[in-house]
C-alpha positions, 0 to 999 in steps of 0.5 A, a space after each residue: 466560558 460563562 454567559 450571564 443573562 440578566 432578566 426582567 422581573 416578570 420573565 420566566 428563566 426556564 422559558 428564556 433558557 429554552 428559547 436560547 437553546 432553540 434559537 442559538 447555538 448555545 447548546 449543541 448535541 453531538 452523537 457518536 458511536 465510540 466503537 473500537 477494535 479491542 482484541 480483534 473484536 468491535 466494542 462500544 467504549 467510553 471516551 476514557 477507555 478509547 484514549 487509554 487504548 490509543 495511548 497504548 497503541 502509540 506506545 507500542 508503535 513508538 517502541 517498535 520504531 525505536 527498536 527498529 532504529 536501534 537495530 539499524 544503528 547497531 548494524 551500521 556501527 558494527 560495519 563502521 567498527 570493522 572499517 576503522 579496524 581495517 584502516 588501522 591494519 590497512 597493509 595487512 588487509 590489502 595483502 590478504 585480499 591480494 593473495 586471495 583468488 576469489 572474493 569468497 576466499 578473501 572474505 573467509 581469509 579476512 574473517 579468519 585472520 583478523 576476526 572480522 564478522 561476515 558483514 564487516 568483511 563484506 563491507 571491507 571488500 565493497 569499500 572503494 580505494 578512495 575511502 582509504 584516504 586520511 579524510 575518509 578515516 576522519 569521516 568514518 570516525 565522525 560517523 561512528 561517534 554520531 552512531 554511538 550517540 544515537 545508540 545511547 539516545 535510543 537505549 535511554 529512551 527505550 529504558 525509561 518509560 517516562 521518556 517514552 511517554 514524553 516522546 509520545 506527548 511531543 508527537 501528539 502535540 506536533 499532530 495537533 499543531 498540524 491540524 490547527 494549521 490546516 483549519 
């Protein structure tokens, strides 16, 4: 912002400027102690260093969040692979479960006979009979595609620092918009 003040010939510019500062809000002073915890120690820092630390913190938090979401998506994808394989071998899986005396032996038999992991075998045992319908297979395949796309997306972001910074930038812009809407 630029303010232009025209003075009379006999006016003193310094005096006018001092009165403008004194009686208007042209100049505001805002004192702040810029203290932050750096390596578990409180330190007084300049604003540039505080912003660098904040961006570093946001980067760490975002990476952890994406790693958590990636682990959850991989876990769900692993279960879906087992369920789809079980539906392909449905008659054999059902006969194996029927011939087992307990749930634990059924799980062990599924793992030994078909190569399922423990998590997959438990998911197969927990699956309800109504999920064996053809529509449920389509739903499982659709969910598997969505989970696979999510895994690919999360891997691409975690593998590219530029994309990660773009995600952080968009999150900060959303926060700024929310703050502006509050005011």
